[in-house]
N, C-alpha and C positions, 0 to 999 in steps of 0.2 A: 513671696507673693505667687498666687496661682491665677493666671489669666487676669492680672490686675486687681483681683479681689484679695483683701486681707484674709488670712487663714480662718479667722474666727467667724467669718460670714458664710463659709462653705458647708452648711448643714441644713439647707432649706428644701431638700427634695423630700417628697412624701415617702414614708416607709413602705417597703414591700410587704406583701402578705406573709412571706417567710419571716421577715424581720419582726412583724407583729406576733407571729406564732412563737418565735424564739423568746421574745420579750415576755409573753404571757407564761411560758414555761419557767423562765427565770423568776418572775414574780411569784409563781406558784411555789417554787422552791423556797423563796424568802419567807412567804407567809405560812408555809406548812407547820413550823413549830408553834406559831401563834394559834392557828386554827386547830391543830391536833391537841393542844393543851387547854383550849377554851373551856371544855367541860370540867377540868380540874379547877380552873379559876372560878367557875360557877358554884362549885360545892365547897371550896376551901378559901375563905376570905384571907387567910394568912398567905397562902400561895399566890393569890391574886395580888395582894398588896406588896409582898416582898419580891416576887419573881416575875409574875406574868406581865404587869404593867411595864417593867423594864424590858421584857422581851418584846412587847409591842413597840416601844420606842426604838429599840435596836433594829427591829424589822423595818420600820419606817425609814430609819436612817440609811439602811442598806438598799432600800428600794428605789431611791432616786429623788430628784428635786420636787416632783409633784406630791409625793408622799411625805417628804420632809416638810414642805409648805403646809400641807393639811395638818400634820402633827403640830406644827408651830401654832396654827390657828386654833386647833382643838385644845392646846395647853392653856389658852386664855379663856376658855369657856367652862368655868366651874359650875355654871348654871345648867350645863348639859351633860357633863362628864364627871365621874368621881374625882375628888380633890387629889387623891394619890396618883391617879392616871395623869392628871394635868401636871403634877410635879414631875413625873417621869418624862412626859412629852416636852416639858419646859427645857430639858437638856438639849433639845434639838435647836434651840436658839443660839446656844454657845458652842455646841460640839458637833456641828455638821461636818461630814467628811471633807477633807481638803484634797486638792490635786497636787501633782508633783511640781517641783521647782522648774524642771526642764520644760514642762508644758507652759508654765507662767512665762518663762523667758521667751519661748517661741512665739507666744501670742502677743506679748508686748512689743517684741521686735517687729513682728508682722504688722501690727497696728500702726506703728510709727514709721514703717517703711525702711527699717534698718536691716542691714545684712545680718546673717547669723553671727552671734558673738558681738554685735555692735551695741549692746545695751549700755555699756559704760561710756559710750560716746555721748549719751544724753544724761545719764545719771552718775553722780559722784559715788553713790552707794545705793544698793537695792537689797533690802532684807529678803533672804530666801525663805524664811519662815513667815507665814501669813500672820497678820495681827488678829484676824478673825476669818472664819469661813462660814458661809450661810448655805442655803439650799441652792442658790443660783450662781453665786460667785464667792471669791475670797478677796481679801484686801491685804496689800503689802505696803509697808512704809518704804519710801525712797527719798533720796535727796538729789535734786536737779543740779547739774553742772552750771556754774556761773555763766558759761559762754553759750548756754542753750536758750535761744529765743529770749534774750534779755532777762533771764531769771536772776533774781538776786542771789548772792552767794549763800549757799546753804538752805535754799528753799526746800522745806520738807513737804512732800506730797503723799497722798494716799492713792495707790494704784489698784483699781478694782479689775479683776480678771475673771471672766465667766468660766465656769467649770466645763470640761470637755463634753461635747455632745448634749449639753443641757437642753437646748431647744428641741433636738430630735427626741430625747427621752420624754420630755413633757408632751410633745406631739403624740408619740406612741402611747403613752400612758392615758392621755385623754381619749384617744381613739378606743383603747381597750375598755376604759371606764364607760364610755358611751355605749359600746357594744354590750357590756354587762348590764347596764341600766335598761337598754332596749330588750334584752333577753328576759330580765326580771319583770319588765312591764308586760311582756307577752305571755307570761305564765299566769294562768287564772288563779292559782293558789296565792300568788303575791299581789293580786290586784286589789 
């Protein structure tokens, strides 16, 4: 615990200008392969279908929760996007990046007010490998101890753990997207 707050709640300060600049550079690096090969995708349907759409999905998966969520939404919109792009983006529903077991253990212990290493005081077992990982969090299967808060013996529970810095990343990405939209709106050629 940090000043009485669980660890998972200590990410609510606004990002600094430097943090936003660094994040925009990182996103620029992630999106460079997609943007630099877009012209090939425009002239080669085979490259577009077999390579570029997968590259777009990989780029979004690497870019963080806001972009993963957008890709998940776009995958359901075959009325707006090519079917093969939607199929590639559909992988983001099942194959979002997961975080480490150490992070999961620290967050669950913090949330329950347990000392480090105290997880097995509440759970009989806790699967280290997540059942699923999404854009915001991942889910682990666990079995509660019979002596924990009148749980029945062998009560199976799903424990959802938010990814590290997810709120901060979404905040930064939305700030950057807003700035980009405002810039585009200010350009006469794009009005």
